[in-house]
Structure formats: structure tokens, C-alpha cells
N, C-alpha and C positions, 0 to 999 in steps of 0.2 A: 876351120875344121866343119863348122855345119854346112856352109856354102858349097864346100867341095862334095860333101856326102849328097846335098842335093843335087848338084849339078851330075852327079855320077850316077845316081838313081834316077832321075828324072827323064832322059830318055827310053829307059826301060819300061817305066811306069805307063807313059805314052804310048809305048808299042802295044802293050799289054790292052791298054783300053780301046784303042783302034782296031783290034781283033773284033768280030762278029761274036754275039752271045753265045749264038750255035757252037763254035770254038771254046768258047770259054767256058762251057757246062761242060765239054770233053775234056778240057784241063783239068776241071774242076773234078770230073769223077775219076779220071784216070791217073793226075798228077800230085795236085794240091791233096784231095783227100786221102790216098795212103801215105804221103808225105807225113801230113798233119796228124792222123791217128795211128798209123803202124809205127811210123820212124821215130817222129819226134814225139809225139804222145803229149801233144800241147794241152796242159792243165787237165790231163785225164783222171788223175788223182780228187781233185775238187770236181770234176762232173759228177765222178761216181760217187762220190759222198753227197753232193747235192741231190741225185737223183735216189738215191737210197734211202736218205732222209724225208725227202717229200713225197714218195712213193712206196713206204715200208710193206704195204698189202702187196705188191709186185714181185713176182718170182725173178730170180736172177737172169733168166731168159729174157724174160720181158724187159727189165730195166737195160741190158745188153744191146736190145732192139732198138732201143729209143737211144741209147746214147750213140750208135753206129748212123741212125737217121740223123741224129742232132750234128755231128760231124760233116757228115755229108752236105747238110744244108749250112752250116759255118762256111765251109768251103766254098759254096755257091755265094754266099755274102761277101766274103773275101773279094772274090774276084768282079762280083758286081759292082764293089766300091770302086775300084779300078776303073771301071766300065763308066762311072759316073763324071769322070772328066770330060769323054766325050759323047756321050749318049745324046742323042737329040731328044727335042719336047715333045714330038711325034712318036719317037718309041716309048718315051715315059710314059705318054698318056696312054697306049695300047695296053701298056704293062700293070699300069694301077688306077683302080676304079673306087671311087667313094660312094656312099649312101647315106642318105639322112643330111645334105649339104643344106637342103630347105631350112632346117630346124635353127641351124647354125647362121644362116645369112638373114633371117628372120631377125635375130638377137642384133647384128650388125646392121640392119636397115632400121632399127630402132635407137641407133645410135650407142648400142652397147657394145664393147670389146667382151670376149669369151677366151676361155682357155681350154685348151685340148690336152686331156690327160693322157698319157700312153703308158705300156709298158714295154720292156726288152723284146718285142716280139716285131720279126719284119725287117726291111730294110729302112733303115732311118735314111740314110743316104738320099736315096729316091725319094721317100714319101716327103722329107722337108722341101725336096728341091722341086716337086711338082706341085705342091700343096698350093702356094700362090695363085698358080697358073690355072689350076683347074677350078679353085674357089673363086677366083676374083678378087679377094680380099688381102688385104696386108697381112705377112705372116712373119711373126717374131720367134727365135730359137734361140736360148741359149747354148753355148758348146763351152768345152774345156779347151782352153790355146794349148798347142802342143808345143812343147819345149824349142823345137827347132822354128826359128820364124818364116823360113823359106818354105818349108812344108805348110806350117801354118796359114800362111797368105795363099798358098796354092788351093788347097782344101775350101778356105772361106770364100774364095772366089769362085770355085765350082758350085758351091753350096749356094751361092746367092745368083747365080747366074739366069736363074728364072724369075727371082722377084722377091725370093726371102730375104729376112733381115736377119743375120747372125751378130751375137753380142756374148762376150765372156760372161760365164755364169756368174763371178762375183760383180758384175755390171747390172744384174738383172732389175733391183728396185732402181737405180739410178737410170736406166733405160725407159723402164714404164713411168718415171716421172715426166720423162722428156717428150711423152707420147701422150700426155693426159688430154689433148685438145683432139686426138685420133682415133679412130675405130681401128683394131686389128684382131688377129687371133695369134695368141700366145700359146706355143707348143711346149709343154713340159712334160718332161720322161722321167717319172717316179721310179727313185732307186732304194734300195735297201742298204743296210748294214750304217745306218746313221748311228752318231754317238750314242751309246746309252740313255746321257744324261738330257738329249735333246731330240728327243724322238718320238714317233706316235708306234705305240706298240701295238701288234695285233697278230692274231693266230693265222699263220699263212703258209699254205702247204705242209700243216701238220708241224708246225714249228714257230716259235715265236719269233715275231721278226720287227727290226727296228726300221720306219720309212720314213724319210727324209720330210720335214715339214713344210717345207716351202710351198708346195702347190696350195695347201689349204690357208697357209696366211696369205700369201698374195691373194687367193680368193676370197676370201673374208675383209681382207683391208680394202679392196677396189671393188667388192661385192660383185665380181665379174660372174657372168654363167658359166659353168663348168661342165664341159661334154667328156665322155670318156671314149677314146677310139679304139674299137675291136679291131684288131688287124688278123687277117686269115691269109694264108697262102694256098689259094685253090690248087694252081698247080706250081710247076717248077717256074721260078722268074715271074711269076705273076702275084699280086697283092691287092687285098681288096680292106679297104676300111669303113666299118661302120660306126656312125655316131652317135652315142647313147647319151642323152641329158642326165646329168646327175643331180644337178639344182641350177633353179633360175636366179634365186637369190641367196647366194652362201651366208649372208650376214645374218639371215634368219633362222638358219639349222644348226642343231646342238653341236657343241665342240666335238669334233672327230668324225662328222657324218662325211665330208668329203674323200677323205684317206680311205677310210672305212670302206665305204663303198668302189674306191678305185680298187683296193687291194681285194676284194671279193670278185670285181668284174674281172680283172686280171687273173684272179685264182682260176675261175670258171674256164678263162680261154685258155691257159696254162694246160688244165687237166684234160680238155677238149684235144690237144695238139701239142703233146709236152714237146716234140722235138722242134718246135719253133722257137723255144725261149732260149735265151743266151744264159746257158749253165756253166759258162767258165769263169763267171764271177765269184768272188767269195761274198755271198750275199748272207752269210750268218756268222758272221765273225764276232758278234755280240752276244754274251747271254743277257737276258732280262734280270736286272740286279733283283735283290730280294726286297719284299717290301713296296716295290714298283707294280702296280697293276694294269690291264690294259688301257690302251687309250693315251693320251697325252701325261706325260709326267712333268711339264711345264706349261705354263700358262700362254695360249697363243693370241689370246684376245685381249 
């Protein structure tokens, strides 16, 4: 059944992917957005709740404006992901720009692998795809395997086309161990809603928020310099990534330093452009247990 589903849908995906971006954005505005927002109402309750709790100081009209802008942006992302299968290196390079690559490359030239920590802002398909070609360094990215092996192979092949190396999330430490004699950039997208007893707790967007601890755990164990990737959307279909160093030597930092700074930098970016964060996820599924303070509630070092 999985093979049948793949081969039925595959021609349609490739047809859409082959269309010019200008036409895809037309479809986004006049087909995908109305269906997603007005007809299907995709996760609209989750989005409304997340926005209201994050920006309690804003009026209902202001929240509604952000909500609609977000769904228009989400519609664009959906079609941009499909475009990823056929998009050229040249077109990607014209759409995605980077700033402060030199500080990252300095670490690489000194024989140090680095971590780039990101939030869920921007088109991850495009950024991960062009990063190794733009920086001329090895780029490793963990990903969640799809249940359909045919679609999983299709997406993995597309993502690795320009030099990125993808591996299942559960193989992160195994993959790092295999790369011990190489230098590379490890891209990690920090997520929220970690299990309460295995989390880093911080006040984030006016709410108690549990972050997964993997980024800091890896950084401290390996002593990899950590950079935060600020992703902005200068205009429709264009992305700009500014790299900011969080720590040169994570082992020397106080516990929680990496994740705390990641959370604050991400929060700043979200507040500046709230429509560009992925609001459809249930990022606040857990409440901070009574008696547990902010920071790590488990020992990470």
C-alpha cells in the first residue's frame, strides 16, 4: 500500500515542483491559503491558543492579523518544500543569503567542528540544502524518518543533493562518533515540549516552556563552539541567516548557558516577526511540575 500511495502521488508532486516559483506563489495566495485557512482550518485552534498565550498584551485584531499572515506564510512554505525537489543550486543561492560565515569558518579552519542551533523559522528544506554549498563545509543534519520508506528516500535524496548529510535523529551520537576525525557543522533545530522530567525549563514567550536538552548535551560533551542562526524573511521567498556565536567553549559555561541563550535569541526573533514562526505545533503540552525550578531538572554533565 505504501508503494502504491507513493507512485500515485509522485507524478503530481514532481509536476507541481517543476512549476515556476512565481506561479507557485500565485497558487499559494489564491488556492492553498484559502483552503488551508478558511476551509480546512488546519490546526487553527492550536495557533489561536499559542498566539493568545504568547502575546497576551495584543488585541484580538492584532492577533488575528498575525494569524492570517502566518497561514499565508505557511502556504508559501508548503509549496516551497515541493519546489525543493527540482530547484537549482543557482536559484537557491539567489534566494538564501548568509552573514558572518567567516566566524564559523575560522573555527573549522582551526580543526573544530561547530553546532548551528536554529528555531523553527524559515524554510528548513532550502536552508539545509544550500548550507554546504554556500559555506563549503560538511553539514550534518538529523531528521525524523517518515513512516513511508518511499517518501522518506525521496526527501532524503533531495535534501542531500547539494552536499548535506542527513541521519535519523536517534542516530545522532552514533553519527558524531563516526565523524571524530573530521570537521563539520552540525545543524540542530531546537524544539519545545520536552518531557517534564527530561527538560530545560525557561520562561519563553510568557510561558513556562520545556526545551529538549540535546543541543547543550552534545555541545558540552564534544566542546563544539555553538552558533545561533537568526533566520529572517526580507521578502517573499527570500531568507537571510545571520550567525551569532553563543559560546566558544561550552564545557566552560555554566549549566544551561547554551539553551538559555538559544531561547532568548529565538524569542527575540519571534517577537520581531511573529508570523514567521511555526505556530501549528503544540509547544506547550506540559506544565512545569511543582517543585521544579527553571533550568535543568536533571544533571546534564
